[in-house]
PDB file of the backbone (N, CA, C, O) and the ligand in Angstrom, with CONECT records:
HET     ZN  A 101       1
ATOM      1  N   MET A   1     145.759 121.803 210.584  1.00  0.00           N
ATOM      2  CA  MET A   1     144.503 122.537 210.746  1.00  0.00           C
ATOM      3  C   MET A   1     144.339 123.500 209.579  1.00  0.00           C
ATOM      4  O   MET A   1     145.210 124.330 209.320  1.00  0.00           O
ATOM      5  N   SER A   2     143.221 123.383 208.879  1.00  0.00           N
ATOM      6  CA  SER A   2     142.988 124.262 207.726  1.00  0.00           C
ATOM      7  C   SER A   2     142.359 125.581 208.167  1.00  0.00           C
ATOM      8  O   SER A   2     141.582 125.643 209.119  1.00  0.00           O
ATOM      9  N   GLU A   3     142.727 126.629 207.436  1.00  0.00           N
ATOM     10  CA  GLU A   3     142.147 127.943 207.725  1.00  0.00           C
ATOM     11  C   GLU A   3     140.859 128.110 206.946  1.00  0.00           C
ATOM     12  O   GLU A   3     140.715 127.602 205.834  1.00  0.00           O
ATOM     13  N   ARG A   4     139.942 128.818 207.538  1.00  0.00           N
ATOM     14  CA  ARG A   4     138.663 129.095 206.876  1.00  0.00           C
ATOM     15  C   ARG A   4     138.899 130.095 205.749  1.00  0.00           C
ATOM     16  O   ARG A   4     139.599 131.090 205.937  1.00  0.00           O
ATOM     17  N   CYS A   5     138.317 129.834 204.577  1.00  0.00           N
ATOM     18  CA  CYS A   5     138.448 130.717 203.413  1.00  0.00           C
ATOM     19  C   CYS A   5     137.779 132.063 203.717  1.00  0.00           C
ATOM     20  O   CYS A   5     136.688 132.105 204.285  1.00  0.00           O
ATOM     21  N   ILE A   6     138.433 133.144 203.340  1.00  0.00           N
ATOM     22  CA  ILE A   6     137.839 134.470 203.548  1.00  0.00           C
ATOM     23  C   ILE A   6     137.179 134.999 202.269  1.00  0.00           C
ATOM     24  O   ILE A   6     136.789 136.165 202.211  1.00  0.00           O
ATOM     25  N   HIS A   7     137.056 134.160 201.264  1.00  0.00           N
ATOM     26  CA  HIS A   7     136.299 134.471 200.046  1.00  0.00           C
ATOM     27  C   HIS A   7     136.753 135.792 199.417  1.00  0.00           C
ATOM     28  O   HIS A   7     136.045 136.797 199.476  1.00  0.00           O
ATOM     29  N   GLU A   8     137.927 135.770 198.824  1.00  0.00           N
ATOM     30  CA  GLU A   8     138.473 136.982 198.207  1.00  0.00           C
ATOM     31  C   GLU A   8     138.324 137.027 196.690  1.00  0.00           C
ATOM     32  O   GLU A   8     138.466 138.092 196.088  1.00  0.00           O
ATOM     33  N   ASN A   9     138.040 135.890 196.067  1.00  0.00           N
ATOM     34  CA  ASN A   9     137.925 135.837 194.603  1.00  0.00           C
ATOM     35  C   ASN A   9     136.626 135.117 194.238  1.00  0.00           C
ATOM     36  O   ASN A   9     136.175 134.225 194.956  1.00  0.00           O
ATOM     37  N   PHE A  10     136.039 135.516 193.121  1.00  0.00           N
ATOM     38  CA  PHE A  10     134.716 135.009 192.781  1.00  0.00           C
ATOM     39  C   PHE A  10     134.641 134.570 191.335  1.00  0.00           C
ATOM     40  O   PHE A  10     135.374 135.041 190.466  1.00  0.00           O
ATOM     41  N   ARG A  11     133.728 133.653 191.121  1.00  0.00           N
ATOM     42  CA  ARG A  11     133.426 133.179 189.777  1.00  0.00           C
ATOM     43  C   ARG A  11     131.912 133.333 189.602  1.00  0.00           C
ATOM     44  O   ARG A  11     131.139 132.922 190.468  1.00  0.00           O
ATOM     45  N   ALA A  12     131.499 133.920 188.492  1.00  0.00           N
ATOM     46  CA  ALA A  12     130.068 134.107 188.239  1.00  0.00           C
ATOM     47  C   ALA A  12     129.707 133.462 186.908  1.00  0.00           C
ATOM     48  O   ALA A  12     130.468 133.511 185.941  1.00  0.00           O
ATOM     49  N   VAL A  13     128.550 132.868 186.888  1.00  0.00           N
ATOM     50  CA  VAL A  13     128.005 132.293 185.663  1.00  0.00           C
ATOM     51  C   VAL A  13     126.656 132.947 185.420  1.00  0.00           C
ATOM     52  O   VAL A  13     125.797 132.968 186.301  1.00  0.00           O
ATOM     53  N   VAL A  14     126.477 133.478 184.223  1.00  0.00           N
ATOM     54  CA  VAL A  14     125.208 134.110 183.848  1.00  0.00           C
ATOM     55  C   VAL A  14     124.663 133.374 182.628  1.00  0.00           C
ATOM     56  O   VAL A  14     125.324 133.293 181.593  1.00  0.00           O
ATOM     57  N   ALA A  15     123.476 132.851 182.758  1.00  0.00           N
ATOM     58  CA  ALA A  15     122.798 132.209 181.625  1.00  0.00           C
ATOM     59  C   ALA A  15     121.674 133.137 181.174  1.00  0.00           C
ATOM     60  O   ALA A  15     120.768 133.455 181.945  1.00  0.00           O
ATOM     61  N   VAL A  16     121.745 133.565 179.919  1.00  0.00           N
ATOM     62  CA  VAL A  16     120.721 134.467 179.393  1.00  0.00           C
ATOM     63  C   VAL A  16     119.803 133.668 178.476  1.00  0.00           C
ATOM     64  O   VAL A  16     120.261 132.965 177.575  1.00  0.00           O
ATOM     65  N   GLY A  17     118.508 133.787 178.719  1.00  0.00           N
ATOM     66  CA  GLY A  17     117.548 133.019 177.938  1.00  0.00           C
ATOM     67  C   GLY A  17     116.496 133.888 177.274  1.00  0.00           C
ATOM     68  O   GLY A  17     116.109 134.932 177.799  1.00  0.00           O
ATOM     69  N   ARG A  18     116.032 133.435 176.093  1.00  0.00           N
ATOM     70  CA  ARG A  18     114.906 134.049 175.393  1.00  0.00           C
ATOM     71  C   ARG A  18     113.701 133.149 175.647  1.00  0.00           C
ATOM     72  O   ARG A  18     113.767 131.935 175.450  1.00  0.00           O
ATOM     73  N   ILE A  19     112.616 133.750 176.081  1.00  0.00           N
ATOM     74  CA  ILE A  19     111.426 132.973 176.403  1.00  0.00           C
ATOM     75  C   ILE A  19     110.325 133.369 175.425  1.00  0.00           C
ATOM     76  O   ILE A  19     109.813 134.488 175.471  1.00  0.00           O
ATOM     77  N   GLU A  20     109.968 132.442 174.544  1.00  0.00           N
ATOM     78  CA  GLU A  20     108.946 132.732 173.540  1.00  0.00           C
ATOM     79  C   GLU A  20     107.574 132.350 174.078  1.00  0.00           C
ATOM     80  O   GLU A  20     107.403 131.316 174.724  1.00  0.00           O
ATOM     81  N   HIS A  21     106.597 133.216 173.791  1.00  0.00           N
ATOM     82  CA  HIS A  21     105.223 132.998 174.227  1.00  0.00           C
ATOM     83  C   HIS A  21     104.327 132.959 172.997  1.00  0.00           C
ATOM     84  O   HIS A  21     104.676 133.528 171.962  1.00  0.00           O
ATOM     85  N   PRO A  22     103.179 132.298 173.094  1.00  0.00           N
ATOM     86  CA  PRO A  22     102.234 132.337 171.965  1.00  0.00           C
ATOM     87  C   PRO A  22     101.793 133.782 171.708  1.00  0.00           C
ATOM     88  O   PRO A  22     101.617 134.560 172.646  1.00  0.00           O
ATOM     89  N   ALA A  23     101.615 134.135 170.424  1.00  0.00           N
ATOM     90  CA  ALA A  23     101.172 135.485 170.055  1.00  0.00           C
ATOM     91  C   ALA A  23      99.830 135.762 170.732  1.00  0.00           C
ATOM     92  O   ALA A  23      99.045 134.828 170.898  1.00  0.00           O
ATOM     93  N   PRO A  24      99.535 136.972 171.121  1.00  0.00           N
ATOM     94  CA  PRO A  24     100.289 138.195 170.822  1.00  0.00           C
ATOM     95  C   PRO A  24     101.273 138.590 171.911  1.00  0.00           C
ATOM     96  O   PRO A  24     101.818 139.693 171.856  1.00  0.00           O
ATOM     97  N   LYS A  25     101.524 137.736 172.898  1.00  0.00           N
ATOM     98  CA  LYS A  25     102.459 138.112 173.961  1.00  0.00           C
ATOM     99  C   LYS A  25     103.864 138.246 173.391  1.00  0.00           C
ATOM    100  O   LYS A  25     104.294 137.408 172.599  1.00  0.00           O
ATOM    101  N   PRO A  26     104.578 139.288 173.784  1.00  0.00           N
ATOM    102  CA  PRO A  26     105.941 139.477 173.270  1.00  0.00           C
ATOM    103  C   PRO A  26     106.924 138.496 173.903  1.00  0.00           C
ATOM    104  O   PRO A  26     106.673 137.947 174.976  1.00  0.00           O
ATOM    105  N   MET A  27     108.030 138.293 173.230  1.00  0.00           N
ATOM    106  CA  MET A  27     109.110 137.472 173.764  1.00  0.00           C
ATOM    107  C   MET A  27     109.679 138.152 175.007  1.00  0.00           C
ATOM    108  O   MET A  27     109.771 139.379 175.055  1.00  0.00           O
ATOM    109  N   THR A  28     110.055 137.374 176.000  1.00  0.00           N
ATOM    110  CA  THR A  28     110.703 137.937 177.177  1.00  0.00           C
ATOM    111  C   THR A  28     112.095 137.331 177.307  1.00  0.00           C
ATOM    112  O   THR A  28     112.428 136.341 176.656  1.00  0.00           O
ATOM    113  N   PHE A  29     112.895 137.950 178.164  1.00  0.00           N
ATOM    114  CA  PHE A  29     114.281 137.520 178.348  1.00  0.00           C
ATOM    115  C   PHE A  29     114.551 137.400 179.848  1.00  0.00           C
ATOM    116  O   PHE A  29     113.926 138.079 180.663  1.00  0.00           O
ATOM    117  N   ALA A  30     115.486 136.531 180.191  1.00  0.00           N
ATOM    118  CA  ALA A  30     115.846 136.357 181.602  1.00  0.00           C
ATOM    119  C   ALA A  30     117.340 136.099 181.715  1.00  0.00           C
ATOM    120  O   ALA A  30     117.948 135.481 180.841  1.00  0.00           O
ATOM    121  N   ALA A  31     117.916 136.580 182.797  1.00  0.00           N
ATOM    122  CA  ALA A  31     119.317 136.304 183.122  1.00  0.00           C
ATOM    123  C   ALA A  31     119.345 135.569 184.463  1.00  0.00           C
ATOM    124  O   ALA A  31     118.892 136.100 185.477  1.00  0.00           O
ATOM    125  N   ASP A  32     119.870 134.363 184.463  1.00  0.00           N
ATOM    126  CA  ASP A  32     120.002 133.577 185.688  1.00  0.00           C
ATOM    127  C   ASP A  32     121.465 133.613 186.118  1.00  0.00           C
ATOM    128  O   ASP A  32     122.352 133.235 185.354  1.00  0.00           O
ATOM    129  N   VAL A  33     121.709 134.065 187.337  1.00  0.00           N
ATOM    130  CA  VAL A  33     123.069 134.346 187.809  1.00  0.00           C
ATOM    131  C   VAL A  33     123.420 133.446 188.991  1.00  0.00           C
ATOM    132  O   VAL A  33     122.635 133.300 189.928  1.00  0.00           O
ATOM    133  N   ARG A  34     124.605 132.845 188.935  1.00  0.00           N
ATOM    134  CA  ARG A  34     125.148 132.068 190.058  1.00  0.00           C
ATOM    135  C   ARG A  34     126.552 132.583 190.357  1.00  0.00           C
ATOM    136  O   ARG A  34     127.310 132.903 189.442  1.00  0.00           O
ATOM    137  N   ILE A  35     126.893 132.661 191.630  1.00  0.00           N
ATOM    138  CA  ILE A  35     128.209 133.146 192.053  1.00  0.00           C
ATOM    139  C   ILE A  35     128.781 132.177 193.077  1.00  0.00           C
ATOM    140  O   ILE A  35     128.071 131.704 193.965  1.00  0.00           O
ATOM    141  N   GLN A  36     130.068 131.886 192.945  1.00  0.00           N
ATOM    142  CA  GLN A  36     130.727 131.048 193.937  1.00  0.00           C
ATOM    143  C   GLN A  36     132.127 131.589 194.210  1.00  0.00           C
ATOM    144  O   GLN A  36     132.689 132.323 193.397  1.00  0.00           O
ATOM    145  N   CYS A  37     132.672 131.227 195.339  1.00  0.00           N
ATOM    146  CA  CYS A  37     134.044 131.603 195.672  1.00  0.00           C
ATOM    147  C   CYS A  37     134.983 130.829 194.742  1.00  0.00           C
ATOM    148  O   CYS A  37     134.888 129.607 194.630  1.00  0.00           O
ATOM    149  N   ALA A  38     135.882 131.544 194.082  1.00  0.00           N
ATOM    150  CA  ALA A  38     136.812 130.904 193.148  1.00  0.00           C
ATOM    151  C   ALA A  38     137.890 130.127 193.886  1.00  0.00           C
ATOM    152  O   ALA A  38     138.544 129.273 193.288  1.00  0.00           O
ATOM    153  N   ASP A  39     138.090 130.401 195.168  1.00  0.00           N
ATOM    154  CA  ASP A  39     139.136 129.717 195.925  1.00  0.00           C
ATOM    155  C   ASP A  39     138.648 128.420 196.566  1.00  0.00           C
ATOM    156  O   ASP A  39     139.311 127.389 196.445  1.00  0.00           O
ATOM    157  N   CYS A  40     137.505 128.451 197.244  1.00  0.00           N
ATOM    158  CA  CYS A  40     137.026 127.256 197.945  1.00  0.00           C
ATOM    159  C   CYS A  40     135.800 126.628 197.287  1.00  0.00           C
ATOM    160  O   CYS A  40     135.430 125.501 197.617  1.00  0.00           O
ATOM    161  N   GLY A  41     135.170 127.344 196.362  1.00  0.00           N
ATOM    162  CA  GLY A  41     134.025 126.788 195.648  1.00  0.00           C
ATOM    163  C   GLY A  41     132.688 126.971 196.336  1.00  0.00           C
ATOM    164  O   GLY A  41     131.664 126.556 195.794  1.00  0.00           O
ATOM    165  N   GLU A  42     132.663 127.583 197.522  1.00  0.00           N
ATOM    166  CA  GLU A  42     131.385 127.741 198.216  1.00  0.00           C
ATOM    167  C   GLU A  42     130.460 128.653 197.419  1.00  0.00           C
ATOM    168  O   GLU A  42     130.853 129.752 197.026  1.00  0.00           O
ATOM    169  N   PRO A  43     129.217 128.194 197.177  1.00  0.00           N
ATOM    170  CA  PRO A  43     128.266 129.047 196.466  1.00  0.00           C
ATOM    171  C   PRO A  43     127.759 130.166 197.365  1.00  0.00           C
ATOM    172  O   PRO A  43     127.710 130.030 198.588  1.00  0.00           O
ATOM    173  N   PHE A  44     127.385 131.275 196.734  1.00  0.00           N
ATOM    174  CA  PHE A  44     126.828 132.411 197.459  1.00  0.00           C
ATOM    175  C   PHE A  44     125.320 132.468 197.257  1.00  0.00           C
ATOM    176  O   PHE A  44     124.800 132.123 196.196  1.00  0.00           O
ATOM    177  N   GLN A  45     124.628 132.916 198.315  1.00  0.00           N
ATOM    178  CA  GLN A  45     123.188 133.099 198.252  1.00  0.00           C
ATOM    179  C   GLN A  45     122.869 134.526 197.832  1.00  0.00           C
ATOM    180  O   GLN A  45     123.638 135.449 198.099  1.00  0.00           O
ATOM    181  N   PHE A  46     121.745 134.695 197.185  1.00  0.00           N
ATOM    182  CA  PHE A  46     121.222 136.022 196.875  1.00  0.00           C
ATOM    183  C   PHE A  46     120.196 136.375 197.950  1.00  0.00           C
ATOM    184  O   PHE A  46     119.288 135.596 198.239  1.00  0.00           O
ATOM    185  N   LEU A  47     120.355 137.550 198.530  1.00  0.00           N
ATOM    186  CA  LEU A  47     119.523 137.962 199.662  1.00  0.00           C
ATOM    187  C   LEU A  47     118.473 138.983 199.229  1.00  0.00           C
ATOM    188  O   LEU A  47     118.687 139.758 198.296  1.00  0.00           O
ATOM    189  N   GLY A  48     117.363 138.968 199.908  1.00  0.00           N
ATOM    190  CA  GLY A  48     116.353 140.002 199.719  1.00  0.00           C
ATOM    191  C   GLY A  48     115.423 139.821 198.544  1.00  0.00           C
ATOM    192  O   GLY A  48     114.642 140.720 198.234  1.00  0.00           O
ATOM    193  N   LEU A  49     115.489 138.666 197.873  1.00  0.00           N
ATOM    194  CA  LEU A  49     114.611 138.424 196.732  1.00  0.00           C
ATOM    195  C   LEU A  49     113.583 137.353 197.102  1.00  0.00           C
ATOM    196  O   LEU A  49     113.904 136.426 197.846  1.00  0.00           O
ATOM    197  N   PRO A  50     112.366 137.464 196.600  1.00  0.00           N
ATOM    198  CA  PRO A  50     111.378 136.413 196.855  1.00  0.00           C
ATOM    199  C   PRO A  50     111.729 135.151 196.083  1.00  0.00           C
ATOM    200  O   PRO A  50     112.309 135.229 195.000  1.00  0.00           O
ATOM    201  N   ALA A  51     111.390 134.005 196.623  1.00  0.00           N
ATOM    202  CA  ALA A  51     111.640 132.734 195.940  1.00  0.00           C
ATOM    203  C   ALA A  51     110.637 132.553 194.814  1.00  0.00           C
ATOM    204  O   ALA A  51     109.461 132.890 194.952  1.00  0.00           O
ATOM    205  N   GLY A  52     111.112 132.018 193.699  1.00  0.00           N
ATOM    206  CA  GLY A  52     110.217 131.729 192.581  1.00  0.00           C
ATOM    207  C   GLY A  52     110.712 132.326 191.293  1.00  0.00           C
ATOM    208  O   GLY A  52     111.913 132.361 191.027  1.00  0.00           O
ATOM    209  N   TYR A  53     109.767 132.802 190.483  1.00  0.00           N
ATOM    210  CA  TYR A  53     110.068 133.360 189.175  1.00  0.00           C
ATOM    211  C   TYR A  53     109.185 134.575 188.973  1.00  0.00           C
ATOM    212  O   TYR A  53     108.006 134.551 189.327  1.00  0.00           O
ATOM    213  N   ASN A  54     109.745 135.646 188.402  1.00  0.00           N
ATOM    214  CA  ASN A  54     108.989 136.865 188.141  1.00  0.00           C
ATOM    215  C   ASN A  54     109.370 137.358 186.750  1.00  0.00           C
ATOM    216  O   ASN A  54     110.481 137.854 186.562  1.00  0.00           O
ATOM    217  N   ALA A  55     108.489 137.234 185.784  1.00  0.00           N
ATOM    218  CA  ALA A  55     108.784 137.605 184.394  1.00  0.00           C
ATOM    219  C   ALA A  55     109.032 139.101 184.226  1.00  0.00           C
ATOM    220  O   ALA A  55     109.574 139.529 183.207  1.00  0.00           O
ATOM    221  N   LYS A  56     108.634 139.909 185.233  1.00  0.00           N
ATOM    222  CA  LYS A  56     108.821 141.364 185.133  1.00  0.00           C
ATOM    223  C   LYS A  56     109.648 141.912 186.282  1.00  0.00           C
ATOM    224  O   LYS A  56     109.547 143.099 186.594  1.00  0.00           O
ATOM    225  N   GLY A  57     110.461 141.081 186.920  1.00  0.00           N
ATOM    226  CA  GLY A  57     111.241 141.555 188.053  1.00  0.00           C
ATOM    227  C   GLY A  57     112.337 140.573 188.405  1.00  0.00           C
ATOM    228  O   GLY A  57     112.917 139.934 187.528  1.00  0.00           O
ATOM    229  N   ALA A  58     112.617 140.457 189.681  1.00  0.00           N
ATOM    230  CA  ALA A  58     113.700 139.598 190.145  1.00  0.00           C
ATOM    231  C   ALA A  58     113.170 138.615 191.180  1.00  0.00           C
ATOM    232  O   ALA A  58     112.271 138.931 191.959  1.00  0.00           O
ATOM    233  N   ALA A  59     113.740 137.433 191.171  1.00  0.00           N
ATOM    234  CA  ALA A  59     113.380 136.402 192.147  1.00  0.00           C
ATOM    235  C   ALA A  59     114.611 135.520 192.354  1.00  0.00           C
ATOM    236  O   ALA A  59     115.642 135.715 191.710  1.00  0.00           O
ATOM    237  N   VAL A  60     114.493 134.563 193.249  1.00  0.00           N
ATOM    238  CA  VAL A  60     115.613 133.671 193.537  1.00  0.00           C
ATOM    239  C   VAL A  60     115.105 132.228 193.600  1.00  0.00           C
ATOM    240  O   VAL A  60     113.957 131.981 193.970  1.00  0.00           O
ATOM    241  N   SER A  61     115.973 131.280 193.233  1.00  0.00           N
ATOM    242  CA  SER A  61     115.611 129.869 193.342  1.00  0.00           C
ATOM    243  C   SER A  61     115.369 129.529 194.808  1.00  0.00           C
ATOM    244  O   SER A  61     115.834 130.243 195.696  1.00  0.00           O
ATOM    245  N   VAL A  62     114.644 128.440 195.065  1.00  0.00           N
ATOM    246  CA  VAL A  62     114.285 128.109 196.445  1.00  0.00           C
ATOM    247  C   VAL A  62     115.502 127.811 197.313  1.00  0.00           C
ATOM    248  O   VAL A  62     115.426 127.945 198.534  1.00  0.00           O
ATOM    249  N   ASP A  63     116.625 127.409 196.711  1.00  0.00           N
ATOM    250  CA  ASP A  63     117.842 127.194 197.510  1.00  0.00           C
ATOM    251  C   ASP A  63     118.633 128.495 197.683  1.00  0.00           C
ATOM    252  O   ASP A  63     119.660 128.507 198.362  1.00  0.00           O
ATOM    253  N   GLY A  64     118.161 129.589 197.074  1.00  0.00           N
ATOM    254  CA  GLY A  64     118.792 130.895 197.249  1.00  0.00           C
ATOM    255  C   GLY A  64     120.042 131.118 196.421  1.00  0.00           C
ATOM    256  O   GLY A  64     120.667 132.173 196.531  1.00  0.00           O
ATOM    257  N   LEU A  65     120.424 130.158 195.599  1.00  0.00           N
ATOM    258  CA  LEU A  65     121.730 130.216 194.940  1.00  0.00           C
ATOM    259  C   LEU A  65     121.686 130.734 193.501  1.00  0.00           C
ATOM    260  O   LEU A  65     122.736 130.952 192.896  1.00  0.00           O
ATOM    261  N   GLU A  66     120.488 130.933 192.945  1.00  0.00           N
ATOM    262  CA  GLU A  66     120.383 131.432 191.574  1.00  0.00           C
ATOM    263  C   GLU A  66     119.430 132.618 191.542  1.00  0.00           C
ATOM    264  O   GLU A  66     118.241 132.479 191.827  1.00  0.00           O
ATOM    265  N   ALA A  67     119.969 133.802 191.187  1.00  0.00           N
ATOM    266  CA  ALA A  67     119.118 134.983 190.991  1.00  0.00           C
ATOM    267  C   ALA A  67     118.507 134.883 189.607  1.00  0.00           C
ATOM    268  O   ALA A  67     119.201 134.604 188.630  1.00  0.00           O
ATOM    269  N   ARG A  68     117.216 135.110 189.528  1.00  0.00           N
ATOM    270  CA  ARG A  68     116.496 135.059 188.253  1.00  0.00           C
ATOM    271  C   ARG A  68     116.003 136.464 187.952  1.00  0.00           C
ATOM    272  O   ARG A  68     115.085 136.970 188.597  1.00  0.00           O
ATOM    273  N   LEU A  69     116.637 137.088 186.952  1.00  0.00           N
ATOM    274  CA  LEU A  69     116.404 138.497 186.680  1.00  0.00           C
ATOM    275  C   LEU A  69     115.722 138.685 185.335  1.00  0.00           C
ATOM    276  O   LEU A  69     116.212 138.206 184.313  1.00  0.00           O
ATOM    277  N   ALA A  70     114.596 139.378 185.334  1.00  0.00           N
ATOM    278  CA  ALA A  70     113.943 139.736 184.070  1.00  0.00           C
ATOM    279  C   ALA A  70     114.775 140.838 183.416  1.00  0.00           C
ATOM    280  O   ALA A  70     115.191 141.790 184.077  1.00  0.00           O
ATOM    281  N   ILE A  71     115.011 140.701 182.125  1.00  0.00           N
ATOM    282  CA  ILE A  71     115.778 141.708 181.383  1.00  0.00           C
ATOM    283  C   ILE A  71     115.057 142.006 180.077  1.00  0.00           C
ATOM    284  O   ILE A  71     114.188 141.246 179.649  1.00  0.00           O
ATOM    285  N   CYS A  72     115.425 143.124 179.443  1.00  0.00           N
ATOM    286  CA  CYS A  72     114.863 143.443 178.133  1.00  0.00           C
ATOM    287  C   CYS A  72     115.881 144.279 177.379  1.00  0.00           C
ATOM    288  O   CYS A  72     116.774 144.870 177.987  1.00  0.00           O
ATOM    289  N   PRO A  73     115.754 144.334 176.050  1.00  0.00           N
ATOM    290  CA  PRO A  73     116.647 145.200 175.285  1.00  0.00           C
ATOM    291  C   PRO A  73     116.486 146.653 175.746  1.00  0.00           C
ATOM    292  O   PRO A  73     115.392 147.071 176.127  1.00  0.00           O
ATOM    293  N   ARG A  74     117.573 147.412 175.709  1.00  0.00           N
ATOM    294  CA  ARG A  74     117.569 148.803 176.182  1.00  0.00           C
ATOM    295  C   ARG A  74     116.443 149.616 175.555  1.00  0.00           C
ATOM    296  O   ARG A  74     115.847 150.461 176.223  1.00  0.00           O
ATOM    297  N   SER A  75     116.143 149.369 174.273  1.00  0.00           N
ATOM    298  CA  SER A  75     115.156 150.184 173.567  1.00  0.00           C
ATOM    299  C   SER A  75     113.709 149.788 173.892  1.00  0.00           C
ATOM    300  O   SER A  75     112.785 150.477 173.459  1.00  0.00           O
ATOM    301  N   ASP A  76     113.492 148.720 174.627  1.00  0.00           N
ATOM    302  CA  ASP A  76     112.125 148.250 174.882  1.00  0.00           C
ATOM    303  C   ASP A  76     111.444 148.895 176.080  1.00  0.00           C
ATOM    304  O   ASP A  76     110.219 148.835 176.192  1.00  0.00           O
ATOM    305  N   ALA A  77     112.203 149.508 176.972  1.00  0.00           N
ATOM    306  CA  ALA A  77     111.600 150.088 178.176  1.00  0.00           C
ATOM    307  C   ALA A  77     112.487 151.213 178.680  1.00  0.00           C
ATOM    308  O   ALA A  77     113.703 151.178 178.495  1.00  0.00           O
ATOM    309  N   PRO A  78     111.876 152.223 179.324  1.00  0.00           N
ATOM    310  CA  PRO A  78     112.697 153.290 179.902  1.00  0.00           C
ATOM    311  C   PRO A  78     113.566 152.758 181.042  1.00  0.00           C
ATOM    312  O   PRO A  78     113.154 151.864 181.782  1.00  0.00           O
ATOM    313  N   THR A  79     114.751 153.306 181.174  1.00  0.00           N
ATOM    314  CA  THR A  79     115.607 152.953 182.306  1.00  0.00           C
ATOM    315  C   THR A  79     115.145 153.744 183.537  1.00  0.00           C
ATOM    316  O   THR A  79     114.363 154.683 183.388  1.00  0.00           O
ATOM    317  N   PRO A  80     115.595 153.401 184.724  1.00  0.00           N
ATOM    318  CA  PRO A  80     115.254 154.216 185.899  1.00  0.00           C
ATOM    319  C   PRO A  80     115.667 155.673 185.709  1.00  0.00           C
ATOM    320  O   PRO A  80     114.955 156.574 186.153  1.00  0.00           O
ATOM    321  N   LEU A  81     116.785 155.916 185.069  1.00  0.00           N
ATOM    322  CA  LEU A  81     117.223 157.290 184.834  1.00  0.00           C
ATOM    323  C   LEU A  81     116.252 158.012 183.903  1.00  0.00           C
ATOM    324  O   LEU A  81     115.932 159.178 184.134  1.00  0.00           O
ATOM    325  N   ASP A  82     115.781 157.340 182.859  1.00  0.00           N
ATOM    326  CA  ASP A  82     114.781 157.939 181.970  1.00  0.00           C
ATOM    327  C   ASP A  82     113.532 158.323 182.753  1.00  0.00           C
ATOM    328  O   ASP A  82     112.965 159.392 182.529  1.00  0.00           O
ATOM    329  N   THR A  83     113.107 157.475 183.656  1.00  0.00           N
ATOM    330  CA  THR A  83     111.901 157.718 184.438  1.00  0.00           C
ATOM    331  C   THR A  83     112.068 158.939 185.329  1.00  0.00           C
ATOM    332  O   THR A  83     111.154 159.757 185.435  1.00  0.00           O
ATOM    333  N   ILE A  84     113.220 159.070 185.968  1.00  0.00           N
ATOM    334  CA  ILE A  84     113.485 160.233 186.825  1.00  0.00           C
ATOM    335  C   ILE A  84     113.488 161.501 185.979  1.00  0.00           C
ATOM    336  O   ILE A  84     112.908 162.510 186.377  1.00  0.00           O
ATOM    337  N   PHE A  85     114.137 161.459 184.815  1.00  0.00           N
ATOM    338  CA  PHE A  85     114.212 162.634 183.956  1.00  0.00           C
ATOM    339  C   PHE A  85     112.818 163.036 183.490  1.00  0.00           C
ATOM    340  O   PHE A  85     112.496 164.224 183.448  1.00  0.00           O
ATOM    341  N   THR A  86     111.991 162.058 183.142  1.00  0.00           N
ATOM    342  CA  THR A  86     110.636 162.343 182.684  1.00  0.00           C
ATOM    343  C   THR A  86     109.823 162.986 183.798  1.00  0.00           C
ATOM    344  O   THR A  86     109.090 163.944 183.550  1.00  0.00           O
ATOM    345  N   LYS A  87     109.938 162.476 185.018  1.00  0.00           N
ATOM    346  CA  LYS A  87     109.201 163.051 186.156  1.00  0.00           C
ATOM    347  C   LYS A  87     109.649 164.482 186.412  1.00  0.00           C
ATOM    348  O   LYS A  87     108.823 165.353 186.683  1.00  0.00           O
ATOM    349  N   THR A  88     110.967 164.731 186.327  1.00  0.00           N
ATOM    350  CA  THR A  88     111.512 166.081 186.547  1.00  0.00           C
ATOM    351  C   THR A  88     111.014 167.028 185.461  1.00  0.00           C
ATOM    352  O   THR A  88     110.651 168.171 185.740  1.00  0.00           O
ATOM    353  N   SER A  89     111.001 166.539 184.210  1.00  0.00           N
ATOM    354  CA  SER A  89     110.614 167.379 183.077  1.00  0.00           C
ATOM    355  C   SER A  89     109.140 167.765 183.142  1.00  0.00           C
ATOM    356  O   SER A  89     108.779 168.889 182.794  1.00  0.00           O
ATOM    357  N   THR A  90     108.293 166.850 183.581  1.00  0.00           N
ATOM    358  CA  THR A  90     106.869 167.140 183.592  1.00  0.00           C
ATOM    359  C   THR A  90     106.456 167.960 184.811  1.00  0.00           C
ATOM    360  O   THR A  90     105.331 168.457 184.857  1.00  0.00           O
ATOM    361  N   ALA A  91     107.339 168.113 185.801  1.00  0.00           N
ATOM    362  CA  ALA A  91     107.001 168.863 187.003  1.00  0.00           C
ATOM    363  C   ALA A  91     106.985 170.358 186.758  1.00  0.00           C
ATOM    364  O   ALA A  91     106.452 171.098 187.585  1.00  0.00           O
ATOM    365  N   HIS A  92     107.554 170.836 185.645  1.00  0.00           N
ATOM    366  CA  HIS A  92     107.615 172.281 185.393  1.00  0.00           C
ATOM    367  C   HIS A  92     106.360 172.807 184.771  1.00  0.00           C
ATOM    368  O   HIS A  92     106.260 174.003 184.500  1.00  0.00           O
TER     369      HIS A  92
HETATM  370 ZN    ZN A 101     136.073 130.859 199.675  1.00  0.00          ZN2+
END
């Protein structure tokens, strides 16, 4: 009788892509993430994301197994911390 795997070790694959658009739209970037148990191979689902694709946010493949994350270079957009600091600074 085999024991059920308790999923203690993981393997993740991240594919980062550059998506070129006709001018004048800027190039966008995406990170597609898959995670599976390194011991038994069972894939993990990503929870709480809408199915599909979102060029400015996060989504998941229809089978739930690939998170599709919009990303950008650090210098292209404020981070959440920058946004909080800006809101705090302008409140005075
Ligand atoms: Zn496992």
